[in-house]
N, C-alpha and C positions, 0 to 999 in steps of 0.2 A: 556286809554290815560290820562283821568282825574286823576287817581290815580298817575300816573307817574308825571304829572305836580304838583300835590300837594306835592309828595315827594321831587322833585327838589326844590320847593319853600321852604319847610321845612328845607332841608339841607342848602340852602343859608342863611336862617334866622339864623341858628345855627352857621354857619361860621362868620356871621356878629357879633354875640355876643361873639365869642371866643377872649380870650385875645391876644393882639398883642405880638408876640415873639420878644425879643430884641436880635436879632441875629447880630453878627458882620458883617460889610459890607466889610471888607478888607480880606475875606477868599480867599485863593488860593490853587490849587492842588499841592501836594508834594507826595513823596514816603518815608516812614519810613523804615529804615533798622535796623534790630536787628541782630548783629553778635553774633555767638555761636561757640563753639568748633566744629571743622570739624573732619572727620574720621581719620585724620592723624595729629592730633593736636601736636604742637611743644611747649614745655614750654618756655615761654619768657626769663627764666633765663639761658638757654643754649646758646652757641654761635650761633647755627642755629636760635634759637628763637630771639635773639638780632638782628641778620641780617634781619629776617623777619619783626620784629617790625619796623626797620629803613625803609624798603621798604614800609610798610604799611603807615607810617607817610608821607613819600615822595608822595605816591599816594594821600593821603587825601589832602596835600597841592596843588598838581597840579589840582585835581578835584575842589577844592575850587577856584583856580586861573581861571580855565576854566568856572566857573560860574555853575558848575553841582551839587556841593555839598555845602549846606548851613551852615551846622554845623555838628560836630562829637565830640565823646568823650567816654570814657570808662564808664561802668556802675558799680554799686556795686556788691558785690558778689551775686552769683545766677546763673541762667540759661544762661544769656546773658553776653558777655564780653564787648560789646560797642554798640553804636547806631549812626546813622547818618540820615540826612534828605537830600534827593536828589531832585533837580529841573530839571527834564528832561520831555520829552513830553509823554512817554508811559512807560508801565511796561516792554516791550521789551527793550527799551533803558536802563533802569535801570538795568535789568539783564545783558545786554551786558557789561555795565561798571563794574558791581560787579563781573562778572565772570573773569575779568581781574585784579581785585585787588590781590596783591601779595600773601596774606595769603589765600584767597579763592582759587587762582590758585594752590597753594601748597597743598591744602587739610587741612591746619591747622585750617582754620575757614570755617564756612558756614553761610548762612544768611537766615533770614525771611524777606519778603518784603510785605508791606502794603500800598495801596494808602490812603492818608489822605487829609483832608482839614484843613488848619491852617491859622491863621492870617498871613498877608504878612510878610515874614522874610527877605525881601531884604535889610533891614538895619542892619541885624545880621552880624557881622564881627568876622573872626578868626584872631587873631593877633599873629604875630611871631616876634622874636627878630631880 
């Protein structure tokens, strides 16, 4: 018992001496979405691809208007085609939304989903003409 008490006191002393971490205070939970080619990828330069891109952009605009999507955009060349950040309550809710996204629904795109904590993005705005 005495050894345990000394160990606890020693641990508390070390914690008191540890440097204070400068962690942002405005962190909030989000879901990061990374879009990639699906099993039935449609080239965006084809008529079918142009139609899917239009539906994809309409979906993004609606999800943003509904307050469920904070930001979205294409990525550079590589494994991923685009990324977005969702603000929903659960992974299940995020997957439900993403499974209805036109490109995902058509099999042209698939996604990877990761919960993240980021600084508050509530002031980020997507602007349209």
